Phi, psi and omega in degrees: 000136173278141179255116183250136164258124176250116180259132191087029187293336182275359181273181183298303181292321180303316180297315179294323181294316179298318179303318178294315180300319180293320179297334180265009171085020179272159171268137186231131166252129187240135180218143177206152179291335182287145170303148186304327181297341182259003178289142182292323173227137181238137182236121189287326190264033175229173183270096185264140179220142172249102185216153175275109184275009167285345181268129183299320182299325179288322177297319180296316181294315185288327183274354181297133178067015178266144174281314188226147178235129179246111181261103177249010189271134170190161177268104187205175177187207176286185186298327179297317179291315183299316184287339184251004182220051187296317181296315179299320179297320183289335180295343177298343178300334179294326179296308182296317182298310182289328176293317178300315178300316181293320180295321178295318180291323183268008176058041174295141186288322185203148187228135177245134175241129178269103175269197189209156173297344176293350177284348183283155181300119183295332182295343178270004189234034182267354183240125179301337183265018180302146171291163178301143183284128176267158184305326180290347184285358177288341181232142002297145191285129170200064186283178174304132184297138180081267185302313182293322178295320178299318181294315182294319178297318181293327173302316180295323177300317178300314180302315185285331174291329174291313183293316188272328187240354179078012178286120178292124179233150174229139184228129176239138173262105182286140176245092170052072179279135183217169176149184179294164178067036177229182180289132176229002172202177176096355175110344180256000184287152177264173191306312183301313180292320180297317181291319176301314180299316181297319179294316179299313181295319179296318179294316182292326181265008177056042176265157183246009183221146181230137175283134178233126178286126182086195183263002176085354182264353177296145186247150178209168166235149187229138183242130180290145190301320181297322177294323178299312181298318177303313184293319180298314181294323178294317177296315187301321183262015175266179177265003184275128189239001178266161178302141184218146178289135166236102184192186176253148173260017178272083185283135178221157170279163175297325175299319179292323176298317178296322180297324177298314179294322178297318180298319178296322183283339184080015181227155170241148185229151170289156182244131173257096183284120184257095185284348179271355181275157176301135182237341184072200181289162183285327182211133178205129173207168187264132167269121186256015182302315185293315183289328176294317182288316188279318186247357183054042181249144170211154182286151183259327187266125172290164179298320178302316181294315182292319179294323178298317178296318181292315179301312182297323179294314179293317180299321180299323177296316180293314184294328180265008176054042179257012185301321180290337181277335179271104189274124173258128182286137172230164179299324180300320179299317181295318182293335179278000000 
């Protein structure tokens, strides 16, 4: 059995990743800064810990006797959170730095860091019709302020720990991962979950209008969570060690994303375009040429299929009045 430490285990991607590892017969140690009651998915038969992994002593303790370390931890959310919490986002650099140090000291076999498309040069993303971003487009560096700089710096840390200490590292740049069992309200949710929630609430409350951040013409690509986990595991056990895109090249406008959710709901709504809200870059999508060539990987779920699964999961919570039972973590909860 392989022994995995999953950091950020209480988050959206962390929960799905642990579920896959357990199904494949691995041993898992799970850690997150959130109290266990706030984890999105909880697994009873694993070694669970609630610790601040910005502290080196905790990184050292958690990585001891582990074969592999998967770092999915960071302080992040949708574009509204990223643009208004730059310092908090950058503090996540302490997690990666101290984990790398601990893994090197504890002779961990291999380390994974979850980077982001926010690491790409913003000057290349001013046009909604932009081609998909290639891995080389991260330089010359001009990433998303705060969150993107932390990701790009942490990528370099992984590279240099490999060069200087021989620690095997793998880095993936995630492009808008979405799906069930994630945040869909409270300020940290991303566009797919937020739009599904808005459509569901409007339909249930018999409203005819939905608020949309921006003018709806900004473009993105979104990757379903199961495809993300598949790609990470394929990358992790490969020989490829440079940063690589894990995303979909199915680029859509926000208006098109909303239309998918409307079709699932059976309703159409007027749009209140809020131009004063955070919008991020005008255009961003993933170029998948490298991962197809290097890892022979491609995503299985179309955007229509993935949004339907996400929509149905959120709607089920509302229809069964379980919204209060599905706990979404906020910074306020942690401080209390």
